[in-house]
N, C-alpha and C positions, 0 to 999 in steps of 0.2 A: 371541562377541559375535554376537547375532542381527542380520542385515542386513535393513533394511525392504523389502519386495518392491516393485518398480519400480511396479507397478499401484496400490500404497495411499501410493506418497511424497506428499508436499504438493508442490501447483505451485509453482513458483520464483518467488521476488518480483524486483523490480526490481535487485536486488543483483548479478543476473546479467549486468546490461548496464552499460558502461563511460559512464554518463551523467554529464554537468556536475553540480556541487550545484544550480544555478540550475534547470534542467530537473527534478531530482528532487523539488526543492521543489514546483513547479507540479503533478508528478503527485501528491504527497502531499496537496494542497491539493485536488485533483480528486476525491481517495478510491480511486484505482487502487493495488492491491497486488500483483497478479499480471500481467505481461504475458502477452498471448495469444500462441500459438504463431507467427502471421503476425510479430507485433513482435519476438519473439526473432530469427526468422530473417532478417529484414531489415535490422536497426539496423547490423550491424558491416558487410556488404559495401556496404551505402547509404554508410556514413562513408568507406568505403575508395575510393569513386567510382567503383563497378563499375554496368553498366547492369544492368538487372534486370527479368524479366518474372516476376509474381507472381501465381499462382493461387490464391483464397482465397473461400470462400463471402462471400456479404451478410452484414454484421453481425457481422464476426469480429474489428474493430479495424483494419481497413486504412488508416483516415484517420491514426489515431497512428503505424502503422507507416511510412508515411513522413514526417508531421510531425513526428516526434523527431529523427530525423537532418538534416532541415531545419533546425530551429530550433538544433540542438545542435552545429553547426559547417559544414553546408553553406553558409549563409547566414553572412557576414561582417558583425559588426554595425557595424563601420566603415565599410563601404559604404552611402552612402545612395542605392542604385539598385537596379533590379528586376533580382534575381538568381537568382528560382526563378518559373517559371510551371507551375501547376497547371490543367490542363483537367478539366471535370465535364460530365457529359450536360445537367444541368437547371440552373434557376437556384436551387431548393430546396437540391439538394445542393452547389452553390456558397457557398450561404450558411452550410451546416450545415459544411463541411470548412474556412471561413475563420475560424468561430467555434472549431473546434476547435483550428487551429493557432494561434491568437491565445492560446488556454487554455495550451497548451503552452509558448509563448514569451515567455509574460508577465512573466518575469523575466529574459529575456535580452534584451528590446529589441528584438524583430523585427517591423516593421509589415507588417501583411496587408491587403490590399483585394481586394475582390469586385467585378467588374465582370460586368455580364450585360446583356442587350436588357430594355427596356420602362423601364430607370431612368435617369435624367438623365445625358447623355455628360459636360456640364460637370463636374459633381460628381466624377465617375470620375478626369477630367483632373487635376483639383487634388489628389484623393488621391495618385495616381501621381506628380505633381510634388513633393509635400511629402515624398517620400522612401518610398515603399513598396518594400519588400524583397522581399515575396512577393506575385504576383498570382494569384487563383484566378478563374477565369472560364468562361463558356460559350464553345464555339468561334467564333459568330457574331460576338459583340462584340467577343473578343480579336483576331479577325481586322480586325474595322473600326480597333479602335485602332493594329495594326501599319500597316495601310495609310495612315492618316493621320498616322502619326509620333507620335503622341500616347503611344504606349508603344514604347519604345527596346529594343531586343533585345540590344543590343553588349555589356551585362554578366550576361546570362541562362546560367547555368552549370549548372541544373537543370531537367529538363522532366519532369512528373509527367502521366500520363494515367492519370486515376482511371475506373472501371466503363469501360473500354475496349471491352467487348464491346455494352455498350448504346449506347455512342458510334457505332459503326459499324453496328448495327442500326437507329439512328434516321437514317443517311445521312449522317454528320458527316464520312466518310474523305476527302471531296475538301476540306475546310476544314483539317482538320488536317494534311493535306499542304502546304497553302499554309502554315501557320503555321509547320511545320518548316521551309520552306524559308527563313523569315525568322532562324532562330535560328543562333548561331553553331555550326560543326561541332566543336568542342571543347567538348563538352557532356555532361551524364551524363543518362539517360534510364530513368526509373523506370516502368514498365507493370504496371498493376493490373487485373485481370480476373477475373471470376467463372465464367467459361468459357474455351475457349481454341479459339474456332471458327479455320478455315482462314486467315481475313482476319488475324487476330491473330498467328498465328504467322508469316505471310508478312510483315508490318508488322515483327516483333520481327527476323527473319532478314536482312533488306533495309535496315532504318534505323537498328538499334541496333549496338553494338561490341562482339561476343562477349558476347553478355549471357549471364547467369547465370539458370537456370529454376528458381524456387524454387515448387515444387507442393504444396499443402497439401490442401484438400477445395474441391473447386467447390459451387455451387449444388443440382447433382444429387445430392449426398452428404446436405445439409441435408433436401433432400424424402424421402429415404428416412426420415429420421429423425422425422417426423410422421405423423399417421393420415391416411388418405385413404377418403373416403367418396364413393359417387355414388347420386343419386337419378334414376330413369328418369321423365321427362315424357312422357306421351302425348297430352295435351290442353292446357290453361290453363297455362304454365309458370309464369307470374307467380304465379297463384293457388295453385300447387303448391309453388312458392318461399316464398310468405308462410305456408305452413303448415309449411314444413320449417324456417323460422326460429321459429315460434312452439313447434316440438317440441325445436330444440336448444338455443334459447337462448342464443346466443353472447354471452359477455361485451362482446366488441368483434371488428370484422372489418373487412377491406376486401372489399367485392363487386365483382367484375371483370365489365365487359360488353365485349363487342366492337365497340359503336356508342355514341354520343354521345347520341342518342336515348334508347337503351335505360337511360344514366344516371340521366336525368331521371325517366323513368318509375319505375323501380325505387325512386328515392329518393323519388319523390312516394307511392307506393305504401307504401313503408315508415313515411313521416311520417303517413300516414292510418291505419295501423294504431296509431298511439301511440310509434313507435320515433324515437329521435333520430338523424337520417340527415340526409346531405349528398351533394352531387355534385361531382364534379371531372372536366373534361374540356377538351379544348382550346377549347372556346367561352368558357370563363370568363377574366374580365380577370384580370391578375397582381395586382392587390390585393387581390382577390376570392379568388384562390386561396389567397394567405397567410392571409386570415383563416380559410378552411375548414381549413386546416391547424393553424392555432393552435388553433380549436376541438377538433380533432381529437385533438391532442397533449394538451390540458388534459383531456379524457374528456367533453368536453360533445357530442360527435358519437361515438356509438357505431357507426355504421354508416358507412363513406365509399364510395360506391359511384363506381368511375373507370374510364377506360377505362387499357389498356396504356400507351400514350404518356403521359399524364396523371400516372400513378403512378410512373414511371420516376424513380429518384434519390431517392425518399420514404423515409424511414427512420421507422417507428414502432413503438417496442421494445416495444409491450404488447400487441400483437395476440396475439388467442387464435386466431382463425379467418381462414383466406383462403375465401372463396367466389366458386365461377365461377360466376355466372348464366347465362354462356356458355361453353361449351368454346373454350380459345385455339384461334388458327389455327394455330399450331406447337407441338411439344413442347416446345422451349426456352421459349417463353413460359409454358407450364404450370409447368416446373421454377422459371423467376425469380418468377412469382406465389407459388406454395406455398412459395417459400425465405423469404418475408417472415414468415413464424411459427415458432415453435419456435425463435427465437435464444437463444444463450447460455445453453443447459443448459434453456430454458422447454420445456414441452409445446407443442405445437401440433396443428390439425386443418384438414385441407382438404377442402371439401365441393363437389361440383360437380355441377349440374342438367344431364343428359343429355336429348336428345332422340334419335329413330332414328338421324336420319343423324349424329350424333356417334361413334356405336359403333366405326366403323372407324379413328377417332382414338383412341380407348380402348385399342383392340387395338395402336395403333402405339405408344403411351406405354408398355405394358407390355414389349414386345419393345426398345424404344429405352433406357429408364432402369431397367426391372425394377421399376416402380411398379404394384403391383397393388390399385388401390383396392376396397373392399368395399362391394358393393351393396346398399342399404336399401330398403325399401319405404317409399313416399310414406306420410304420418301417414293413420291411419283415422279411423274416427268416433271409436272406442274411446280411440285416442291423443289425440284432441284432449281427450276428456271428462277423461282422466287427467291432462293437462296443467290443465285449468281446475281441477281438485280440488286439484291440488299448488300451483297460487296462492293458492286458498282457505286451505288448510293453513299457507302462508308467511305470508299475510296475519294470520291469527289467531295464529302465532307473533311476528310483531313486535309485533301489539298487546299482546300480554301480556309480552314479554321483559323489559321495564324497569319493568312495575308488581309493587309489593309485594304478595304474596298470603299470604292468612291461611291460618295452620296449620292451621285447622279445616275449610277448604275442599280443601287439599291431602289432608289425610287423606280425606275424603269421596271426591276423584276416586279416591285408590288403591284405597278399597273399591268403588267403583263398577265399577273395571276388573276386580274379580275376580268380578263377578256374570254368572251364566250368560247373563242378557240384556243384558250391556254394550252391545253394538252398538245394539240397539234403544233404550236410553235415551239415549244420545250420537245417535242420529240425530233422535230425537223434539226432545231439546233444541237440537240444530242447526237444526232446522225452524222451532221458535220463534222462535228467535234470528234466522235469515235471513228468515223471513215478515215479520218488522217492518223487515229491511232488504234489500230484495230486489236491491237494486242492489251486493250485497257480491261478487257473482262479477264483475260489470262492473270495480268498483274494484279487485279481486285482479289480474285480467288487465292492468288499465292501469297498475298499480304495477309488474308486472314487466317489460312493454314500456318504462316510461318510466325504466327502471333506467339511470344512467349507466356509461358505460365507464370502464374502469381508468384513471388518470391517468398520465402518462408523465413521472412526477417523477424529480429525481436518487434515486438509490438511496441508503439510509442506509448507514452506516458497516460494519454488520454483513452487509450484502447484496453490499456492494462486494468482498467477498472472492473471490466466485466470477470465474473469466475471464469477462469480457464485453467486448462491443464498448465501444470508447474514446469515442465520440462522445456526448457528454453531451447530454440532451434540456433544450431550453429548460424555464425554470421558470415556474409558474403566474402568477407576479407580472408576466411581460411580456406576459400575455394580455388582449388586448382583443378578446373574440369578438364577432362581428357580430350585432346583433341580429336581422337577417333570417334568419340561417342555421338556427337552430332555435329556435322558439319554444316554451314550455312549453305542455303539452297536458293535460287533466283537471288531474291535481295538478301534474305535471312538464312534459307536452310539449302545448304548443297550436298545432298549424300554420296558417299564413296560409292565406286563402282561395285563395290562387294556387298554394300549395304543394299542395293536397289532390284536385285534380280531374285526376288521370290518366284516360285512355280507359277508358270504363266497363267494356269489356270485361278489361280488364288488371287491375283491382284486386277485382272481387266474387269472393270464396272461392267453391268449389264449395259444395252443398247442405250436407254434413258439417262445413265449416270454420267457424270461429269468426267469427261476423259482426260487424263493428268496432261499437262501442257508440255509440248517440245522445249520449250524454254527454260521449264523448272528443273528439268535432270539434264546433268551433263556428265554423263559417265565417261570414267576414263578411256583412254583408246582400246586397251587389252585388258579383258576381264582376268585376274589371275584365277587359279584353283579355289582360291576361296570364295569366288564370287556366289553370291546369294546368301551370304552371311552378313547381319547387319553390323558387326563391326569385328575387328580381330583383336585377339587377345595375347598379351605378349607370352601367356603362360598355356599350356595345353588346355583344351576345353574338356579334355576329360577329369580336369580336376573339379573339385566341387567345394562347397563353402559348408553347407548344413545338412546336406542330403546326398544320397548317393546317386549320381548320374545314369542316364542309360546310355547304352552303348550308342557310338555315333552313326551316323548314315551316308554312306556312300552317295555318288551323284545318280545312282540308279534307285536311290530310298532303301537299299539293303543295309542291314546293320552290320556294322563292323567293329572291330575292337584292334587296335594298333598291336603289332606283334612286338613283344618285347626283345629289345637288343641283345646279343649274346656276348659273353664275355671273350675278350682276345685272350692271347697267349699268358699275358703278365697280369691279367686280372683274373678276380673271381667274381661268384654270383651268389647272392644270398637270396632263400625263399622266404617269404613272410606270410602267414594264411589269413592276411586280413587284405581286403580291396575296397572298392569303390562300393560295393553294396554296402558296406559297414559303415561307410562316412569317410574314409581316408583318402588324403591327397597328398601329394608328394612333398609338399613341407612339412608335414607330420613326420616323415621319415629324415629329411634333411636337417630337421631340428633335433632330432635325437642321436643323428650321426656328429654333427656340430658340436653338440653339448659333451660328447664322448671323446673329443679331439680329433675328429675325421673332418679334415679341410674341405672346401667344395672341390679342389683340385684332386682330392683323392677318390671322389666319388664320382664314377664314371657315368653312372644313369641311375633314375628311378622310374621304374615302368608299374604304375598302377593299374592292374586288370579288374575285372568284376569281383572275384571270389579272393584272389589273391595278389602279390606284388613281388616283383624282382629288383632286388638293388646290386647295381653293380660298382665294386670296389677295387682298390689296387689289392693284388694278391697278399701284401705284406699287412693290409688293413682288415683282412677277411676276421680273424679271430675277435678284433675289437668290434666291429661291425656287428657280429652275430652277439656279443655280449651288450652291444648297445640295445639291439633290437629285440631280443628274446626276453620276453617278461614284461617289457613296458607297456603302458596302456597306449593304443594307437585308436582313436574314433570312439572311445569308451570299451575298448576291448582290449584283453591282455594278448598279446601277440607270442605266437610261437615263430622261432626264426632258426634256419639251419643252412647249411651250404648245399645250393641247388646241384641237384644230380643230373647226370646225363645231358648237359646243355653246355658243355665247352663246346 
């Protein structure tokens, strides 16, 4: 009897894991048929109560790896108290983990709550008091709840650190240490990380109890499995970048920039060219961040332009490309960026725009991670002409794809193609056709650029058989895309006036590049003072999500910070020693004031400056406002609040 070779054996099913019937039912309903390696390796030692340090690359099903043992025994259904605490680096990841654990525990009766900054504190307190058993949150808000006593650590028996290396790189180590000081000594700790830098190893050796190390593959392994290309730009990098995008024509991509200003500039340039693009950085208010991510996952946004900080913890499963508009500041960031594509067996491509000053970092990348990108030449005039011709061919193919053709016409076409002057005849017919429709070339290019990105819908049953990340993507029916995020222009995409005025030198392609077409952009009659921004936000752009924003720039490019309003005769003003550099935004202050009974109509304003903030309230609410803010944890720091002096 012949044995099946190991390399051709089918992947194991969930029968290899001792799952409860309720958990197995939930897994079957989610459509998962094969556990990923990290899920197989983690389940049983986690169920036995072992401390674990797990290294596995992003997108390999780590959430389900700790979610399954949590809902299948580590959390006791009969105990209506918080028994497990999961820390995540960003709000988006916390919400994603919450959805996943809820789905896995739907038949086990496990209650899961997400807590994160920028959301109303009273609602989170109510959810915890109603019997939450698993709390998933960001370090700052979790620490705030622990210090206030609104989250009791007495019953917590399992502590999970997800994306540990990301949290340490974001500066959360002091808050993590403070949180661990609240937790009982008799606890189980599960630490998950894509890489194992020295700080993670040191934490594991000093804070965990004889941990088991489970090492699968880090993000650098994923980066080795995709294609890497670089383009060297010696002049206008943005113009060169736009030509590369035209030539490569990615289906969907994250474009990484090193600065917030560049995210807006690059997104505006892409929008002006007719691409569905949007930007994401720390200047964007949380509600707008969620709308951008919803539009990206649904495929409405084809190019998401982001900084490293804003993109941390974001999982977009359908990406075909990662594009570095700027070479990252560190080799580890290059690995993290490019590891976002090519997941779960898919193909992926990484493209980097290089400047001469980046050549040293490129050499270091080769030495450190053995990644050797292939250098490609910037598109020539002939390359761009080929692209335009291909666009026309695709336009014609689409026009006649669904049209019923007469048999006589097909026979004549075949006969024509056998003629010795077939090219001349076809060229003449095309000229006669295109002469009557001179806009055909523009329409063809606009149609390609306006093409939507693939949609990150839940996989069909046949597709779910491949081992993949166990993190379900939100379905399109939950999408409420923002009207201002990506407006249709030409036939599909039409950016707003304020979205299509990047700096003149940044969006004009070189002489040989394809010029934007007149009919592709229809700016509004009178640009407003906000022109040049890809999109308006309902809240101040000085607000941030997870990192401190830089001061805004005025029309001349000078750094400016809005001057706080001054209190009126019947108003008072509170000084708080926390500002944007600490990660604070207006909603942190508003939530604290509302929690202490100060209604929005009694709050005159909240001005968050770089190093400190000013809060204007009715004078009769001054004492209560100081009581609410003084000593509170805002953006992970303890606040000092007092009446502002000399500003009346």
